[in-house]
N, C-alpha and C positions, 0 to 999 in steps of 0.2 A: 285122439289129439286134442286138445282143447287149447280155445283160446284166451289167454291173462293178457292185464291190462300192467301195466311195472312204471314204477320209476328208477331212473337211473340213476346212480352214486356216483360219487369221482374218488379213488380207490390210485392209490399213485399215481403214477401215470395213465394210469386208465379208469375206466369208467364200469362199471359195473349194475347189472341188474339183480333184483332178488326173488326167487322162485317163492312167490307166498304157498303158506302150507298145504292147502286144499289144493295145490297143487297138484306138490309133489306126493301127497296122501298118491292122490287121480292117479296120476299117472304114474304110480309105486318108484320117484326116483330117489336113488341112494348118491348118498356123497362119490365124491369123481367117478360118477357115471358122465361119459357124455354123453348131451343129447344135442336135438336141431332144434335151432328156432327162426323161426318167421319174421325178422324184422321189416317192421315199416313203420316210421315217423310219423302216417299219417292213417286218417282211422281204412282199417279193407271195408269197405261196404259192398261192393258185386263180386261175382268171381271172376271179371275182367278187370278187376285191377291185379289179379297175379300175376295175369299174362306176360311173357314174356320176363317177366322176373329170376325164373328159377328153369334151370335145365333139366329134365325129365328121361329116366330109363324107357318110357313108352309113349307110347305115340296119347296126347293128348283126350284123345273121346274113350279110350282104353280106358286112362286111368279117373275119365266121372262116370263112368260106365260101376266098376271101382268101388269107386263111393257109394254110387245110389244104394249097392247094393248093402257097402257096410251097414251107413248111413240110413237106410228106409226111408229116402227123404220123398220116397212117389215120385219121382218125374218123370 
């Protein structure tokens, strides 16, 4: 998982976002692959900015512990 900044482009009646090639390479994204995008028009400066914006299948405390373990934040 990674954070990228992208500019929107008008495509017909829709708006699209180009994924930079560095992100495509790192995440091994292929054409026609479904991806999940966390979208915010405001900068996310702290974890609290995300709370209440997404629905999770696990309790937040459990997710935070899993993130700590996966990314070794050392909290």
